[in-house]
C-alpha positions in Angstrom: 62.6 1.3 -55.4 61.5 0.0 -58.7 57.8 0.8 -58.3 55.5 3.1 -60.1 52.0 3.8 -59.0 49.8 5.6 -61.6 46.5 3.9 -61.9 45.6 3.6 -65.6 42.2 4.1 -67.1 41.5 0.9 -68.9 39.3 -0.4 -71.6 38.6 -4.2 -71.5 37.4 -6.6 -74.0 34.6 -9.1 -73.4 37.1 -11.5 -72.1 38.0 -9.0 -69.4 41.7 -8.7 -70.2 43.2 -5.3 -70.5 43.5 -4.3 -74.2 44.6 -0.6 -74.1 45.3 2.0 -71.5 45.4 5.8 -71.0 47.5 7.7 -68.5 50.1 5.0 -68.0 53.7 4.7 -66.8 56.1 3.0 -69.2 58.4 0.1 -68.3 61.5 2.1 -69.3 60.7 4.5 -66.5 60.0 1.7 -64.1 63.4 0.0 -64.8 65.4 3.2 -64.9 66.2 3.0 -61.2 68.0 -0.3 -61.8 70.7 1.3 -63.9 69.3 1.4 -67.3 66.1 0.1 -68.8 64.7 -3.3 -69.6 67.3 -6.1 -69.7 67.1 -9.8 -70.7 66.8 -11.8 -67.5 64.9 -9.2 -65.6 61.5 -10.3 -64.1 58.4 -8.2 -64.4 55.0 -8.5 -62.9 51.6 -7.7 -64.4 50.5 -4.6 -62.6 47.7 -2.0 -62.6 45.1 -3.9 -64.6 42.5 -3.6 -61.8 42.4 -7.4 -61.6 41.4 -7.8 -65.3 44.7 -9.4 -66.3 46.8 -8.8 -69.4 46.8 -10.1 -72.9 50.2 -10.9 -74.4 50.4 -10.7 -78.2 52.3 -12.5 -80.9 53.7 -9.1 -82.1 54.1 -5.6 -80.7 50.6 -4.4 -81.3 47.1 -4.8 -79.8 45.8 -5.9 -83.2 48.2 -8.9 -83.2 46.8 -12.3 -82.2 46.9 -13.2 -78.5 49.7 -15.5 -77.5 48.6 -16.0 -73.9 47.0 -14.2 -71.0 48.4 -13.4 -67.6 46.7 -12.5 -64.3 47.4 -9.5 -62.2 50.5 -10.2 -60.2 51.8 -13.0 -62.5 55.6 -12.8 -63.3 57.1 -12.8 -66.7 60.8 -13.1 -67.9 62.1 -10.3 -70.1 63.7 -11.7 -73.3 65.2 -8.6 -74.9 67.4 -5.7 -73.8 65.3 -3.2 -75.7 61.6 -2.3 -76.0 59.6 -1.5 -79.2 57.4 1.5 -79.6 54.3 0.7 -81.7 50.5 1.0 -81.6 50.6 3.7 -78.9 52.5 1.5 -76.4 56.0 0.5 -75.4 56.2 -3.2 -75.9 58.4 -5.7 -74.0 59.2 -9.2 -75.2 58.4 -11.7 -72.4 58.0 -15.4 -71.6 55.8 -17.1 -69.0 56.6 -20.0 -66.8 55.2 -22.5 -69.3 57.5 -21.3 -72.1 54.9 -19.2 -74.0 56.4 -16.0 -75.4 55.0 -12.8 -76.8 54.9 -9.0 -76.5 53.3 -7.2 -73.6 52.4 -3.5 -73.2 55.0 -2.1 -70.8 52.2 0.1 -69.3 51.2 -2.9 -67.2 54.6 -4.3 -66.3 56.7 -3.6 -63.2 60.1 -4.8 -62.3 59.8 -7.4 -59.5 62.8 -9.8 -59.6 66.0 -11.0 -61.3 69.7 -10.7 -60.7 69.6 -7.0 -60.2 66.8 -7.2 -57.6 67.5 -6.9 -53.8 65.9 -9.8 -51.9 67.4 -9.1 -48.5 65.4 -8.1 -45.5 64.3 -9.0 -41.9 61.0 -9.4 -40.0 59.9 -7.6 -36.9 57.6 -8.9 -34.1 55.6 -5.7 -34.2 55.5 -2.4 -36.1 58.9 -1.7 -34.6 60.7 1.5 -33.8 63.3 3.8 -35.4 66.2 1.8 -34.1 64.9 -1.4 -35.5 64.1 0.1 -38.8 67.7 1.4 -38.9 69.0 -2.1 -38.1 67.0 -3.6 -41.1 68.1 -0.8 -43.4 71.8 -1.2 -42.4 71.7 -4.9 -43.0 69.4 -5.2 -46.1 70.6 -2.0 -47.9 68.9 0.1 -50.5 65.6 -1.4 -51.6 65.7 -4.1 -48.9 62.6 -5.5 -47.3 61.0 -5.1 -43.9 58.1 -7.1 -42.4 55.9 -5.0 -40.1 53.2 -6.6 -38.0 50.1 -4.4 -37.4 48.4 -6.4 -34.6 45.1 -4.8 -33.6 42.7 -5.1 -36.6 39.2 -6.2 -35.7 35.6 -5.5 -36.7 35.5 -2.3 -34.7 38.6 -0.8 -36.3 37.9 2.7 -37.8 41.4 3.3 -39.2 45.1 2.6 -38.5 46.9 3.2 -35.3 49.3 6.1 -35.3 52.3 3.8 -34.7 51.4 1.9 -37.9 51.4 5.1 -39.9 54.8 6.0 -38.3 56.2 2.6 -39.2 55.3 2.9 -42.9 56.7 6.4 -43.1 59.8 5.1 -41.3 60.3 2.4 -43.9 59.8 4.8 -46.8 62.3 7.2 -45.4 64.9 4.5 -45.3 64.3 3.2 -48.8 62.9 -0.1 -47.5 60.1 -2.1 -49.2 57.4 -2.7 -46.6 55.4 -5.9 -46.1 52.6 -5.5 -43.6 50.9 -8.4 -41.8 47.4 -7.3 -40.8 46.5 -9.2 -37.7 44.1 -9.2 -34.8 45.1 -8.0 -31.4 47.6 -10.3 -29.7 45.7 -13.2 -28.0 42.5 -12.5 -29.9 43.1 -14.6 -33.1 39.5 -15.6 -33.4 38.4 -13.9 -36.6 35.9 -16.6 -37.2 33.8 -15.2 -34.4 33.7 -11.8 -36.2 31.8 -13.2 -39.2 28.4 -11.9 -40.1 26.7 -15.3 -40.0 26.6 -18.4 -37.8 28.3 -20.5 -40.6 31.4 -18.3 -40.7 31.2 -17.7 -44.4 30.2 -14.0 -44.5 32.9 -11.5 -43.5 31.5 -8.3 -44.9 31.9 -6.2 -41.8 35.3 -7.4 -40.9 36.6 -6.9 -44.5 35.3 -3.3 -44.4 37.3 -2.8 -41.1 40.4 -4.0 -43.0 39.6 -1.6 -45.7 39.3 1.3 -43.3 42.7 0.5 -41.8 44.4 0.2 -45.2 42.7 3.3 -46.6 44.1 5.3 -43.7 47.7 4.2 -44.2 50.1 6.5 -46.0 51.1 5.3 -49.5 54.2 6.8 -51.0 54.7 7.7 -54.6 56.4 4.9 -56.5 56.1 2.5 -53.6 54.0 -0.7 -53.3 52.9 -2.0 -49.9 52.5 -5.8 -49.7 49.7 -6.8 -47.3 49.5 -10.3 -45.7 46.0 -11.0 -44.5 46.5 -12.6 -41.1 49.0 -15.3 -40.3 49.2 -19.2 -40.4 45.4 -19.7 -40.4 46.0 -23.5 -40.7 47.0 -23.6 -37.1 44.4 -23.8 -34.4 45.9 -21.0 -32.1 45.7 -18.6 -35.1 42.0 -19.4 -36.0 40.4 -20.4 -32.7 36.9 -20.2 -31.2 36.2 -17.6 -28.6 32.9 -19.3 -28.0 33.1 -23.1 -27.4 31.6 -25.3 -30.1 32.2 -28.8 -31.3 35.6 -29.6 -32.7 35.9 -29.4 -36.5 38.3 -30.7 -39.2 40.8 -28.6 -41.2 38.5 -28.6 -44.2 36.0 -26.4 -42.2 38.8 -24.1 -41.0 40.1 -23.8 -44.6 36.6 -22.9 -45.8 36.2 -20.3 -43.2 39.5 -18.7 -43.9 39.0 -18.8 -47.6 35.8 -17.0 -47.3 37.4 -14.4 -45.0 40.3 -13.9 -47.5 37.9 -13.6 -50.4 35.9 -10.8 -48.7 39.0 -9.0 -47.5 41.0 -9.2 -50.8 37.9 -7.8 -52.6 37.6 -5.0 -50.0 41.3 -4.0 -50.3 41.3 -4.1 -54.1 38.1 -2.0 -54.1 40.2 0.9 -52.7 41.4 1.2 -56.3 45.1 1.8 -55.8 47.5 -0.6 -57.6 50.1 0.0 -54.9 48.0 -2.1 -52.5 49.2 -5.7 -53.1 47.4 -8.5 -51.3 48.2 -12.1 -50.3 46.8 -14.7 -48.0 48.3 -15.0 -44.5 51.4 -17.3 -45.0 50.5 -20.9 -44.0 52.4 -23.0 -41.6 54.1 -25.9 -43.6 52.7 -28.3 -41.0 49.1 -27.5 -39.9 46.4 -28.9 -37.7 44.1 -31.7 -38.9 41.5 -30.8 -36.3 40.8 -27.9 -33.9 39.1 -28.5 -30.6 37.1 -25.3 -30.6 37.0 -25.3 -26.8 36.7 -21.5 -26.3 40.4 -21.0 -25.7 43.5 -20.5 -27.9 44.8 -24.0 -27.2 42.5 -27.1 -26.8 43.1 -30.7 -25.8 41.5 -31.8 -29.1 43.8 -29.8 -31.3 45.5 -32.4 -33.5 48.4 -32.0 -36.0 48.6 -34.0 -39.1 48.3 -32.0 -42.4 50.5 -29.9 -44.6 49.8 -26.3 -45.7 49.4 -27.8 -49.2 46.4 -29.8 -48.1 45.0 -26.7 -46.4 45.4 -24.8 -49.7 43.6 -27.6 -51.6 40.7 -27.3 -49.1 40.6 -23.5 -49.6 40.3 -24.0 -53.3 37.6 -26.6 -52.9 35.6 -24.3 -50.7 36.0 -21.0 -52.7 37.0 -21.8 -56.3 39.2 -19.1 -57.8 40.3 -17.9 -54.4 44.0 -17.7 -55.4 43.2 -15.6 -58.5 42.5 -12.8 -55.9 46.0 -12.6 -54.6 48.8 -10.4 -56.1 51.7 -12.3 -54.6 52.3 -15.4 -52.4 53.4 -14.9 -48.8 55.2 -18.1 -47.7 56.8 -19.5 -44.5 59.5 -21.5 -46.2 61.5 -22.6 -43.1 64.6 -24.8 -43.4 63.4 -28.4 -43.1 64.3 -31.9 -44.2 60.7 -32.7 -45.0 57.4 -31.1 -45.8 55.9 -30.0 -42.4 58.6 -31.8 -40.3 62.3 -31.9 -39.7 62.6 -28.1 -39.1 66.0 -26.6 -38.4 67.9 -29.1 -40.5 71.4 -28.0 -41.6 71.5 -26.3 -45.0 72.6 -29.4 -46.9 69.5 -31.2 -45.7 67.1 -28.3 -45.6 66.1 -27.6 -49.2 62.7 -29.3 -49.0 61.7 -26.6 -46.5 63.6 -23.7 -48.1 61.9 -24.4 -51.4 58.5 -25.1 -49.9 57.0 -22.1 -51.7 57.5 -23.9 -55.0 55.0 -26.6 -53.9 52.6 -23.8 -52.9 52.8 -22.2 -56.3 52.2 -25.5 -58.0 49.2 -26.1 -55.8 47.5 -22.8 -56.4 48.4 -22.9 -60.1 49.9 -19.4 -60.2 53.1 -17.9 -61.4 53.1 -14.9 -59.1 56.0 -13.5 -57.2 56.9 -14.8 -53.7 57.7 -13.0 -50.5 59.2 -15.4 -47.9 58.0 -13.6 -44.8 59.3 -16.1 -42.3 62.2 -18.5 -42.4 65.5 -19.1 -40.6 67.5 -21.1 -38.2 67.5 -21.0 -34.4 70.4 -21.7 -32.1 68.3 -22.9 -29.1 64.9 -24.1 -30.4 63.5 -27.2 -28.6 63.8 -30.4 -30.6 65.8 -28.9 -33.5 69.3 -30.0 -34.5 72.4 -28.3 -33.1 73.0 -24.9 -34.7 75.8 -22.5 -33.6 75.7 -18.8 -34.4 78.4 -19.5 -37.0 76.3 -22.2 -38.5 73.3 -19.9 -38.6 75.3 -17.2 -40.4 76.8 -19.6 -43.0 73.5 -21.5 -43.7 71.5 -18.3 -44.1 74.0 -16.9 -46.6 73.7 -20.2 -48.5 69.9 -20.0 -48.4 69.9 -16.5 -49.8 72.1 -17.7 -52.7 69.6 -20.5 -53.3 66.6 -18.2 -53.3 68.3 -15.7 -55.6 68.6 -18.4 -58.2 64.8 -18.4 -58.4 63.6 -15.1 -60.0 60.1 -15.7 -58.5 61.5 -14.9 -55.0 60.9 -11.1 -54.7 62.1 -10.7 -51.0 62.9 -12.6 -47.9 62.4 -11.4 -44.3 63.7 -14.0 -41.9 62.3 -14.5 -38.5 63.3 -12.5 -36.6 65.3 -9.2 -36.2 65.0 -8.8 -32.5 62.9 -10.1 -29.6 63.6 -11.2 -26.1 61.9 -14.6 -26.3 62.1 -15.7 -30.0 65.3 -13.8 -30.7 67.4 -14.2 -27.6 66.0 -17.3 -25.8 65.2 -19.4 -28.8 68.0 -18.0 -30.9 66.3 -16.8 -34.1 67.5 -13.2 -33.6 69.8 -11.1 -35.7 70.3 -8.4 -33.0 70.0 -9.1 -29.3 67.7 -6.9 -27.2 70.9 -5.5 -25.6 72.1 -4.4 -29.1 74.6 -7.2 -29.8 75.0 -7.7 -33.6 74.9 -11.5 -34.3 77.2 -13.1 -36.9 74.2 -13.8 -39.2 73.5 -10.1 -39.4 77.1 -9.4 -40.5 77.0 -12.3 -42.9 73.9 -11.0 -44.7 75.2 -7.5 -44.8 78.5 -8.7 -46.3 76.7 -10.9 -48.9 74.4 -8.0 -49.9 77.3 -5.7 -50.4 79.3 -8.3 -52.4 76.4 -8.5 -54.8 76.4 -4.8 -55.5 73.4 -3.7 -53.5 74.4 -0.4 -51.9 73.8 1.1 -48.5 75.4 1.1 -45.1 78.3 -1.3 -44.6 79.7 -1.5 -48.1 
């Protein structure tokens, strides 16, 4: 992969931005795996600043005036095919999303997108097994992405389960880039009840449990792991009350989750390893306006009616600066003709949903990279438009070409590689449980090969 992991020793200014570094890895080494150094059009991310952020200068030296500053995880476009060695650093000419340009120390930049970047991948419904990891590798190719779900993290967790360790090692061995969704045990999605206070705003103990799990996971040299903290917390069944209380509006749910995310992101970053990249749990584009809080996962008073964008706004209101704590954006940009409705629309009507992550980035006011950790069409989903296996294959290929035109999209892991219910019965699957390879799998593999990303099938 295109990752490097050495944690620099930094010296910061009073403004908190990284000024100089010792013991660093240069961008030229980072980009070498992509067939030859920095190139105009590549996308790099701010990396290894310990959350301090990075100053970009008007010239290739730390003594030059500051042109602009970037947060940890922010993405920048490379403007030149060469770097400049000066003032004890290797400098790269870059531009941010607002058009501001300058020179950044390559010590703190890491390749994370662009035309030479592999965005292909697939999501699992669990940590998976060797056969499933092989399926993803054979489809997505060298440097492709895999979403692993580690369901079983709660306040009593003392470390990772062995199957989670095996899954990460399996991904590394196949050259896959791992995304890990850290989740509660199945059917126990009531993290609010594991808070340290009755108001559900203090999650110190639960955050330390997350830290123990992540600290015990294997991290490979040169390999980031992208952690998604829970899943779709704007839905009542994903953030429910184990003990019955009065119903509450989405603003309360957003405040509780924002507090949980804040504690957990801080705990994971406190491990002190820049390979650990953190995001919120991807939000459902259409969420619940009210949750019944009846003591069960589904309540009669659960009411729909908001978008994930509204939920994000409520998170920001409750915990100002919450989205400065994430290193990337996990998104569920499903094909849809509208925002939060019209799911499963044909490709020519589906761009509002496929590009939903752009609205999320605008809302959180970040220019970080995006991992679309769920998306895709189903051939038999209730209430969705007709979609044949051939439609699904063609539309998915078109969607990948759409996403590849946006260098902020770092990877895409459609829902879902293989599952009896969601895969076979509802028709989201890429491989049936009996091992039948669906047309969409072959279409993605063919597209990946045609674009020059090597691996099986080319």
